[in-house]
C-alpha positions as CSV (number, residue, x, y, z in Angstrom):
1,M,-0.1,0.0,0.1
2,G,1.1,3.6,-0.7
3,R,2.2,5.7,1.8
4,L,-1.1,7.9,2.0
5,G,-3.3,4.9,0.6
6,V,-2.7,5.6,-2.9
7,I,-3.9,2.7,-4.8
8,E,-0.9,1.8,-7.3
9,R,-1.7,-0.1,-10.8
10,P,0.7,-3.0,-11.4
11,D,2.0,-4.5,-14.6
12,L,0.0,-7.7,-15.6
13,P,0.3,-10.0,-18.1
14,P,-2.4,-10.3,-21.0
15,G,-5.6,-12.2,-20.1
16,A,-8.8,-12.1,-18.1
17,R,-7.2,-11.1,-14.9
18,R,-5.5,-8.0,-16.5
19,D,-8.9,-6.7,-18.2
20,L,-10.5,-7.0,-14.8
21,N,-7.8,-5.1,-13.0
22,Q,-7.6,-2.3,-15.7
23,E,-11.2,-1.7,-15.6
24,L,-10.9,-1.7,-11.9
25,H,-8.8,1.1,-11.8
26,T,-10.5,2.7,-14.7
27,L,-13.5,2.8,-12.7
28,H,-11.8,4.1,-9.6
29,R,-10.6,6.9,-11.9
30,R,-13.9,7.8,-12.9
31,A,-15.1,7.8,-9.2
32,G,-12.6,10.4,-8.1
33,L,-9.6,8.3,-7.1
34,P,-10.8,7.8,-3.4
35,S,-8.0,6.4,-1.1
36,V,-7.8,2.9,0.1
37,R,-8.8,4.0,3.6
38,E,-11.8,5.7,2.3
39,L,-12.9,3.1,0.0
40,A,-12.3,0.4,3.0
41,E,-14.0,2.0,5.3
42,A,-17.1,2.7,3.0
43,I,-17.4,-1.1,2.5
44,G,-16.6,-2.3,5.9
45,K,-13.7,-4.2,4.6
46,S,-10.0,-4.1,5.7
47,H,-7.5,-1.8,3.9
48,S,-5.2,-4.7,3.1
49,G,-7.9,-6.6,1.7
50,V,-9.1,-3.6,-0.8
51,H,-5.3,-2.7,-1.3
52,N,-4.7,-6.4,-2.8
53,A,-8.0,-6.5,-4.7
54,F,-6.5,-3.7,-6.9
55,R,-2.9,-5.3,-6.8
56,L,-4.4,-8.5,-8.1
57,A,-1.7,-11.0,-7.1
58,K,-4.7,-13.3,-7.2
59,V,-8.3,-12.7,-8.1
60,P,-10.1,-11.0,-5.2
61,E,-13.1,-12.7,-3.4
62,Q,-16.2,-11.9,-5.7
63,R,-18.2,-10.3,-2.8
64,L,-15.1,-8.0,-2.3
65,T,-14.5,-7.1,-5.9
66,M,-18.4,-6.5,-6.4
67,A,-18.8,-4.4,-2.9
68,I,-15.6,-2.4,-4.3
69,V,-17.4,-1.8,-7.7
70,D,-21.0,-1.3,-6.2
71,W,-19.7,1.8,-4.0
72,L,-17.5,3.1,-6.7
73,T,-20.5,3.1,-9.6
74,L,-21.8,5.5,-7.1
75,R,-19.5,8.1,-7.1
76,V,-19.4,8.2,-10.7
77,R,-21.2,11.2,-12.3
78,D,-20.6,11.1,-16.2
79,W,-21.5,7.6,-17.9
80,G,-21.2,9.3,-21.2
81,I,-23.6,11.3,-23.8
82,G,-27.1,9.9,-23.3
83,I,-26.3,7.2,-20.6
84,S,-28.4,7.8,-17.4
85,Q,-26.9,7.4,-13.6
86,A,-28.9,4.1,-13.2
87,T,-28.4,2.6,-16.6
88,G,-24.6,3.2,-16.3
89,I,-24.5,1.8,-12.9
90,E,-26.4,-1.5,-14.1
91,K,-24.2,-2.0,-17.3
92,A,-21.3,-1.8,-14.7
93,L,-22.2,-4.3,-12.4
94,R,-23.4,-6.6,-15.1
95,R,-19.9,-6.1,-16.9
96,F,-17.9,-6.6,-13.9
97,E,-19.4,-9.7,-12.7
98,R,-18.6,-11.2,-15.9
99,R,-15.4,-10.2,-16.1
100,W,-14.9,-11.5,-12.1
101,H,-16.0,-15.1,-13.6
102,Q,-13.5,-15.0,-16.7
103,A,-10.7,-13.8,-14.5
104,K,-11.4,-16.5,-11.9
105,H,-11.8,-19.2,-14.7
106,E,-8.2,-18.3,-16.1
107,E,-6.7,-18.5,-12.6
108,E,-7.9,-21.9,-11.7
109,A,-7.1,-23.0,-15.2
110,L,-3.6,-21.7,-15.0
111,A,-3.3,-23.1,-11.5
112,V,-4.1,-26.8,-13.0
113,Q,-1.8,-25.9,-15.9
114,G,1.0,-25.2,-13.7
115,E,0.8,-28.9,-12.2
116,P,3.2,-31.5,-13.5
117,P,1.3,-33.6,-15.9
118,R,1.1,-37.2,-14.6
119,M,3.0,-39.6,-16.9
120,S,4.9,-43.0,-17.0
121,D,8.8,-43.1,-16.6
122,A,9.2,-44.1,-20.2
123,T,7.8,-40.8,-21.2
124,R,9.7,-38.7,-18.8
125,R,12.9,-40.2,-19.6
126,L,12.0,-39.7,-23.5
127,L,11.6,-35.8,-22.8
128,F,14.7,-35.6,-20.7
129,A,16.8,-37.6,-23.5
130,L,15.4,-35.3,-26.1
131,S,16.3,-32.3,-24.2
132,P,18.6,-32.5,-21.6
133,E,18.4,-28.6,-20.6
134,C,15.4,-26.4,-21.0
135,S,13.8,-26.6,-24.6
136,M,13.4,-22.9,-24.9
137,S,17.0,-22.3,-23.8
138,H,20.3,-23.0,-25.6
139,P,20.6,-26.7,-25.4
140,T,24.2,-26.8,-24.2
141,R,23.6,-24.0,-21.4
142,Q,23.9,-25.1,-17.9
143,L,20.8,-24.1,-16.1
144,P,20.6,-23.5,-12.1
145,Q,17.0,-23.8,-12.0
146,P,15.3,-27.2,-11.5
147,H,13.5,-28.2,-14.7
148,D,10.5,-30.3,-15.3
149,I,8.1,-31.0,-18.0
150,V,5.1,-29.1,-18.7
151,A,2.0,-29.4,-20.9
152,L,1.3,-27.7,-24.0
153,E,-2.3,-26.4,-24.9
154,G,-4.3,-28.6,-27.5
155,L,-4.7,-27.0,-31.1
156,A,-8.3,-28.3,-31.2
157,A,-9.0,-28.3,-27.8
158,G,-12.0,-25.9,-28.2
159,R,-13.6,-28.1,-31.5
160,T,-12.8,-31.6,-30.5
161,P,-15.3,-33.7,-28.2
162,A,-13.4,-34.4,-24.8
163,F,-13.3,-38.1,-25.3
164,L,-11.6,-37.8,-28.5
165,R,-9.1,-35.4,-26.8
166,K,-7.8,-38.0,-24.7
167,T,-4.1,-39.2,-25.7
168,G,-4.6,-42.5,-24.9
169,L,-7.2,-45.1,-22.8
170,R,-6.1,-43.2,-19.8
171,P,-5.5,-39.7,-18.9
172,E,-2.4,-40.3,-17.3
173,A,-0.7,-41.5,-20.3
174,P,-0.2,-38.1,-22.0
175,N,0.9,-37.4,-25.4
176,P,4.5,-36.6,-25.7
177,W,3.9,-34.1,-28.4
178,R,2.4,-32.2,-26.2
179,L,5.0,-32.2,-23.5
180,I,7.9,-29.6,-23.4
181,H,11.1,-29.6,-20.9
182,L,11.1,-26.1,-19.4
183,C,13.4,-24.4,-16.7
184,R,11.2,-22.5,-14.0
185,S,12.3,-19.3,-15.6
186,C,10.9,-20.2,-19.1
187,Q,7.8,-21.5,-17.2
188,R,7.3,-18.2,-15.7
189,R,7.9,-16.1,-18.9
190,R,5.1,-18.6,-20.4
191,E,2.7,-17.8,-17.6
192,A,3.3,-14.1,-18.2
193,G,2.5,-14.4,-21.9
194,E,6.4,-13.7,-23.2
195,V,6.4,-17.0,-24.5
196,T,3.5,-18.0,-27.1
197,E,2.2,-21.6,-27.5
198,A,3.0,-21.4,-31.1
199,E,6.7,-20.8,-29.8
200,L,6.5,-23.8,-27.7
201,R,5.0,-26.4,-30.1
202,A,7.6,-25.3,-32.6
203,A,10.2,-26.0,-30.0
204,R,8.9,-29.1,-29.2
205,F,8.5,-30.2,-32.7
206,A,12.3,-28.8,-33.3
207,L,13.5,-31.7,-30.8
208,D,12.3,-34.2,-33.1
209,R,14.7,-33.3,-35.9
210,R,17.7,-33.0,-33.7
211,P,20.4,-35.5,-34.3
212,G,20.2,-38.7,-32.4
213,A,16.1,-38.2,-31.7
214,A,15.3,-41.6,-33.5
215,R,17.3,-43.5,-31.0
216,H,15.7,-42.3,-28.2
217,Y,12.2,-42.7,-29.8
218,A,13.4,-46.6,-30.5
219,A,14.3,-46.8,-26.5
220,Y,10.5,-45.3,-26.0
221,H,9.0,-48.0,-28.6
222,D,10.8,-50.6,-26.8
223,Q,9.4,-49.4,-23.2
224,V,6.0,-49.2,-24.9
225,L,6.3,-53.0,-26.1
226,L,7.5,-54.0,-22.7
227,G,4.4,-52.5,-20.8
228,A,6.0,-49.2,-19.4
229,E,3.0,-47.6,-20.8
230,K,0.0,-49.7,-20.1
231,A,-2.6,-48.0,-22.4
232,I,-1.5,-45.7,-25.0
233,D,-3.3,-44.4,-28.4
234,I,-2.2,-46.0,-31.6
235,N,-1.4,-42.6,-33.2
236,V,1.3,-42.0,-30.5
237,L,3.1,-45.1,-31.8
238,G,2.5,-44.5,-35.2
239,R,4.2,-41.3,-35.1
240,V,6.9,-42.8,-33.1
241,Q,7.6,-45.0,-36.1
242,V,7.7,-42.6,-38.3
243,I,10.7,-41.0,-36.7
244,I,12.4,-44.2,-36.5
245,M,12.0,-45.2,-40.0
246,A,13.3,-41.7,-41.0
247,D,16.7,-42.6,-39.8
248,P,18.6,-45.0,-42.0
249,E,20.7,-46.1,-39.2
250,V,18.2,-47.0,-36.6
251,A,15.9,-48.0,-38.9
252,A,17.8,-50.7,-40.8
253,A,19.2,-52.5,-37.4
254,P,19.0,-55.9,-36.9
255,P,16.1,-57.6,-35.7
256,Y,16.3,-58.0,-31.9
257,T,14.4,-59.6,-29.1
258,L,12.9,-58.2,-26.1
259,N,11.5,-59.5,-22.5
260,H,13.7,-62.6,-22.7
261,G,12.8,-63.9,-26.2
262,E,9.1,-63.2,-25.9
263,L,9.2,-60.5,-28.6
264,V,11.0,-60.0,-31.7
265,V,11.4,-56.3,-33.1
266,D,12.3,-55.9,-36.7
267,R,12.4,-52.1,-37.5
268,S,13.6,-52.7,-41.1
269,H,10.4,-54.3,-41.9
270,G,8.1,-52.7,-39.5
271,S,6.8,-55.8,-37.9
272,L,6.7,-57.5,-34.5
273,E,6.6,-61.1,-33.6
274,W,5.6,-62.4,-30.6
275,G,6.6,-66.3,-29.3
276,D,9.3,-67.9,-27.6
277,H,12.3,-67.1,-29.6
278,P,16.3,-67.4,-28.7
279,C,17.5,-64.9,-26.5
280,E,21.3,-64.0,-25.9
281,D,20.7,-60.6,-24.0
282,D,19.0,-60.3,-20.4
283,H,16.3,-57.8,-21.4
């Protein structure tokens, strides 16, 4: 809070929360810029609560937001040409109620988005093998921050029915192509809107074209065959095969056995054969 109770406007990332905050500050100006103390006493709330509502470190409680808006609208004397006081107040209340719900929805969505996606060890190993360091930073730079894997937004999330958007048979088996390895700094930049989803998808796309990517996907493919992924969409394995077969060295590898001879993998012909086969390895 300012020394004289002045409400300071923060710099906010783009989105519904920013829009709510901007409109709140605009209404505050049109109401004559009352101090935090005057506003808090008028609506019966704490000074810190009112100040935090304007700072918007998080979306304020709905009752607090609407109490502030309700009191400020009564102090606005000019709503524009041809707009009466009653009409101006009514429209403002409806608009702020809608803005609040949009901001709250955005906050909840970001909170869920910030949670690390649930995935198998095979998927996590694949992402770290493709990009040992942050995928948005220089791949050889040593980063002091801890890293983790985050999920990208779906391109067709708004058009495709939920049951078709699932990557596999289980929601805990996420699509590797919607996952990217970021440091904490880049995660914060993403949340602030400084890194777009298109840039993240481009960075993820580029990983599959780096030298050696096919070998990592071949190892991932074997883990899937061995049951590390209990259920996964066939399209995911199909895309894995495309990457593997695009690398002549990996694709032309001689047939080999998995699971103590239970499965023979022939990459050059794209075939799998179950049975009891001789096995010289212990995998």
